[in-house]
C-alpha positions as CSV (number, residue, x, y, z in Angstrom):
1,X,73.5,215.9,62.9
2,X,74.3,212.9,65.2
3,X,72.3,212.4,68.3
4,X,73.4,210.1,71.1
5,X,70.7,209.2,73.6
6,X,70.8,206.9,76.6
7,X,67.4,205.7,77.9
8,X,67.0,204.6,81.5
9,X,70.0,206.6,82.8
10,X,67.9,208.0,85.7
11,X,66.9,204.5,86.8
12,X,70.5,203.3,86.5
13,X,71.7,206.2,88.7
14,X,69.0,205.4,91.3
15,X,70.0,201.8,91.4
16,X,73.7,202.7,91.7
17,X,72.9,205.0,94.6
18,X,71.0,202.2,96.4
19,X,73.5,199.5,95.6
20,X,75.9,200.0,98.5
21,X,73.0,200.1,101.1
22,X,71.4,197.0,99.6
23,X,74.6,195.0,99.6
24,X,76.0,196.2,103.0
25,X,73.7,194.1,105.1
26,X,74.4,190.8,103.3
27,X,78.1,191.6,102.9
28,X,78.3,192.3,106.7
29,X,76.7,189.0,107.4
30,X,79.2,187.2,105.2
31,X,82.1,188.9,106.9
32,X,80.7,188.1,110.4
33,X,80.1,184.5,109.4
34,X,83.7,184.0,108.1
35,X,85.1,185.6,111.3
36,X,83.0,183.3,113.5
37,X,84.1,180.3,111.5
38,X,87.7,181.2,111.9
39,X,87.3,181.8,115.6
40,X,85.6,178.4,116.1
41,X,88.2,176.5,114.1
42,X,91.0,178.2,116.0
43,X,89.4,177.5,119.3
44,X,88.8,173.9,118.5
45,X,92.4,173.5,117.3
46,X,93.9,174.8,120.5
47,X,94.9,172.3,123.2
48,X,92.4,172.0,126.1
49,X,94.9,171.3,128.8
50,X,94.8,174.7,130.5
51,X,92.1,176.3,128.3
52,X,93.9,179.6,128.4
53,X,94.4,179.8,124.7
54,X,90.8,178.9,124.1
55,X,89.3,181.1,126.7
56,X,91.2,184.2,125.7
57,X,90.3,184.1,122.0
58,X,87.8,186.7,120.9
59,X,86.0,187.5,117.7
60,X,84.9,191.2,117.6
61,X,82.5,192.4,115.0
62,X,82.5,196.0,113.7
63,X,80.2,197.4,111.1
64,X,79.4,200.9,109.9
65,X,78.2,202.6,106.7
66,X,81.5,202.0,105.0
67,X,82.0,198.3,105.7
68,X,82.2,195.4,108.2
69,X,85.1,193.7,110.0
70,X,85.6,190.6,112.0
71,X,88.6,191.0,114.2
72,X,90.1,187.9,115.8
73,X,92.3,188.4,118.8
74,X,93.9,186.0,121.3
75,X,95.0,187.8,124.5
76,X,96.7,184.8,126.0
77,X,100.4,185.2,126.8
78,X,100.8,181.7,125.3
79,X,99.4,182.7,121.9
80,X,102.6,183.9,120.2
81,X,104.8,181.1,121.5
82,X,102.2,178.6,120.4
83,X,101.9,180.1,116.9
84,X,105.6,180.8,116.2
85,X,107.3,178.3,118.5
86,X,110.3,178.8,120.9
87,X,114.0,178.1,121.0
88,X,115.3,175.6,123.5
89,X,114.4,176.9,127.0
90,X,116.3,176.3,130.2
91,X,115.6,177.1,133.8
92,X,117.9,179.2,135.9
93,X,119.5,175.9,137.2
94,X,120.1,174.8,133.6
95,X,117.4,172.2,133.2
96,X,116.4,171.8,129.6
97,X,112.7,172.4,128.9
98,X,113.1,171.9,125.2
99,X,112.0,173.9,122.2
100,X,108.4,174.3,121.2
101,X,107.7,173.8,117.5
102,X,105.6,176.4,115.7
103,X,101.9,175.7,115.1
104,X,100.6,178.3,112.7
105,X,97.0,177.4,113.5
106,X,95.8,181.0,113.9
107,X,97.5,182.5,110.9
108,X,96.6,179.7,108.5
109,X,93.0,179.6,109.6
110,X,92.6,183.3,109.3
111,X,94.2,183.3,105.8
112,X,91.9,180.4,104.6
113,X,88.8,182.1,105.9
114,X,89.8,185.5,104.5
115,X,90.2,183.9,101.0
116,X,86.7,182.3,101.5
117,X,85.3,185.7,102.6
118,X,86.7,187.4,99.4
119,X,85.1,184.7,97.3
120,X,81.8,185.1,99.1
121,X,81.8,188.8,98.6
122,X,82.7,188.4,95.0
123,X,79.8,186.0,94.5
124,X,77.5,188.5,96.2
125,X,78.5,191.2,93.7
126,X,78.0,188.8,90.8
127,X,74.5,187.9,92.1
128,X,73.8,191.7,92.2
129,X,74.6,191.9,88.5
130,X,78.1,193.3,88.7
131,X,81.1,192.0,86.9
132,X,84.0,191.1,89.1
133,X,87.5,190.8,87.7
134,X,91.0,190.3,89.2
135,X,91.9,188.9,92.5
136,X,91.3,190.7,95.8
137,X,92.9,188.3,98.2
C-alpha cells in the first residue's frame, strides 16, 4: 500500500485565502503612486503659457476588493492636438497658422509608468514568496 500525505495543507490554504487581502493594500498604494508620478510628470511637461493643459489634467484613484486603478485624464480641448499634432491650419481668410508637430508626452509617460507599475507589482508578489514568470506589460 502506498500512502501520500501532505502536512501543513490547512495552513497553506489559510495563507492562500488571506493572500489577496494582505497584498491588496500595498498593491493599491503602488498603483496610486505610479499614477501620481505619471500625472506629475505630464503636468510638468506641458507648456505653462495658458495653463489649460496643466489645469485640466486629473488623476483619479479607484480601488475595490478586486483591484486598484489610477486613471489619468486630460479634459482640455488642446490635449489631443498637443499629443498627436495637427496638419497645416489656415484661417478663413487663408492665413497660414502652420502645423503643430506631435508631442506624445501623455502616452509615453503613461506607458513608462505602467511598465514600472507592473515591475513594482511583480516585486511585491516575489517578496510575498510567490514565483512570477512571464511578462505582464
